[in-house]
LONUDREN-661143 format. One record per residue (C-alpha): residue number from 1; residue in three letters; chain; y negated, x, z negated. Coordinates in nm, 2 decimals. Last residue first. Layout:
REM LONUDREN-661143
 pos code unit      Y      X      Z
 NUM  ala    A      Y      X      Z
...
***
This chain:
REM LONUDREN-661143
 pos code unit      Y      X      Z
  96  lys    A -11.90  11.22 -12.38
  95  tyr    A -11.74  10.99 -12.12
  94  asp    A -11.59  11.11 -11.80
  93  cys    A -11.51  10.89 -11.50
  92  phe    A -11.35  10.99 -11.17
  91  val    A -11.34  10.71 -10.91
  90  ala    A -11.10  10.72 -10.62
  89  ala    A -11.18  10.49 -10.33
  88  ser    A -10.97  10.28 -10.10
  87  ser    A -11.00  10.08  -9.78
  86  phe    A -10.77   9.81  -9.64
  85  glu    A -10.72   9.61  -9.33
  84  lys    A -10.50   9.33  -9.21
  83  ile    A -10.26   9.30  -9.50
  82  met    A  -9.91   9.16  -9.50
  81  lys    A  -9.90   9.25  -9.13
  80  lys    A  -9.57   9.45  -9.18
  79  thr    A  -9.75   9.77  -9.08
  78  gln    A -10.04   9.69  -9.32
  77  met    A  -9.80   9.64  -9.61
  76  asp    A  -9.62   9.96  -9.51
  75  val    A  -9.96  10.14  -9.53
  74  ile    A -10.01  10.00  -9.88
  73  thr    A  -9.66  10.10  -9.99
  72  tyr    A  -9.72  10.45  -9.85
  71  phe    A -10.04  10.47 -10.06
  70  met    A  -9.85  10.38 -10.38
  69  asp    A  -9.57  10.61 -10.29
  68  arg    A  -9.81  10.90 -10.26
  67  ser    A  -9.84  10.88 -10.63
  66  val    A -10.11  10.73 -10.84
  65  asp    A -10.11  10.91 -11.17
  64  pro    A -10.34  10.89 -11.47
  63  ser    A -10.39  10.52 -11.41
  62  ile    A -10.65  10.25 -11.38
  61  lys    A -10.59  10.03 -11.08
  60  leu    A -10.88   9.83 -10.95
  59  val    A -10.77   9.58 -10.69
  58  ser    A -11.03   9.40 -10.47
  57  leu    A -10.92   9.11 -10.25
  56  his    A -11.13   9.01  -9.95
  55  asp    A -11.26   8.67  -9.84
  54  gly    A -11.57   8.71 -10.06
  53  val    A -11.47   8.95 -10.33
  52  glu    A -11.16   8.81 -10.50
  51  met    A -11.08   9.02 -10.81
  50  ile    A -10.77   9.20 -10.94
  49  val    A -10.80   9.44 -11.24
  48  pro    A -10.47   9.63 -11.25
  47  thr    A -10.26   9.66 -11.57
  46  thr    A -10.04   9.96 -11.54
  45  pro    A  -9.67   9.99 -11.45
  44  val    A  -9.72   9.82 -11.11
  43  leu    A  -9.57   9.48 -11.07
  42  ser    A  -9.89   9.28 -11.07
  41  phe    A  -9.98   9.47 -10.75
  40  leu    A  -9.71   9.29 -10.57
  39  ser    A  -9.80   8.94 -10.71
  38  ile    A -10.16   8.99 -10.62
  37  val    A -10.07   9.10 -10.26
  36  ser    A  -9.84   8.79 -10.23
  35  gln    A -10.12   8.56 -10.36
  34  asn    A -10.37   8.72 -10.11
  33  tyr    A -10.14   8.65  -9.81
  32  asp    A -10.40   8.61  -9.52
  31  ser    A -10.52   8.96  -9.60
  30  ser    A -10.82   9.19  -9.61
  29  phe    A -10.78   9.44  -9.89
  28  leu    A -11.02   9.65 -10.10
  27  phe    A -10.85   9.92 -10.31
  26  cys    A -11.00  10.09 -10.62
  25  tyr    A -10.84  10.38 -10.79
  24  asn    A -10.95  10.50 -11.13
  23  val    A -10.85  10.86 -11.21
  22  tyr    A -10.75  10.98 -11.55
  21  thr    A -10.62  11.34 -11.57
  20  lys    A -10.96  11.50 -11.61
  19  ser    A -11.03  11.30 -11.93
  18  gly    A -10.76  11.48 -12.12
  17  gln    A -10.39  11.37 -12.17
  16  pro    A -10.45  11.13 -12.46
  15  tyr    A -10.78  11.03 -12.32
  14  phe    A -10.94  10.77 -12.55
  13  lys    A -11.31  10.68 -12.49
  12  gln    A -11.27  10.40 -12.25
  11  ala    A -11.57  10.18 -12.18
  10  phe    A -11.58   9.97 -11.86
   9  leu    A -11.82   9.91 -11.58
   8  val    A -11.71   9.80 -11.24
   7  thr    A -11.96   9.83 -10.95
   6  ile    A -11.84   9.71 -10.61
   5  ile    A -12.02   9.82 -10.30
   4  tyr    A -11.88   9.66  -9.99
   3  pro    A -11.85   9.81  -9.64
   2  lys    A -11.78   9.57  -9.36
   1  met    A -11.42   9.59  -9.23
***
């Protein structure tokens, strides 16, 4: 998978549990089943930002907690050939 640089800017100044507890996760998927991937990520308890980037799918999930189950689900998706490849990044933001 070729590396992509995606910059997403957003303003969020309210941290009910402190800014250190909020982590933004970005996933980049290569899949022949983009609509199924979109449907699956639409079920998570936060509102993900989903964008098509070329022939890839980018999912930005803003959440104070992404458990191992999320990553296990993604690995299962790859094992079952729902996605071909994926990469992920954790972004820590702090606003003063």
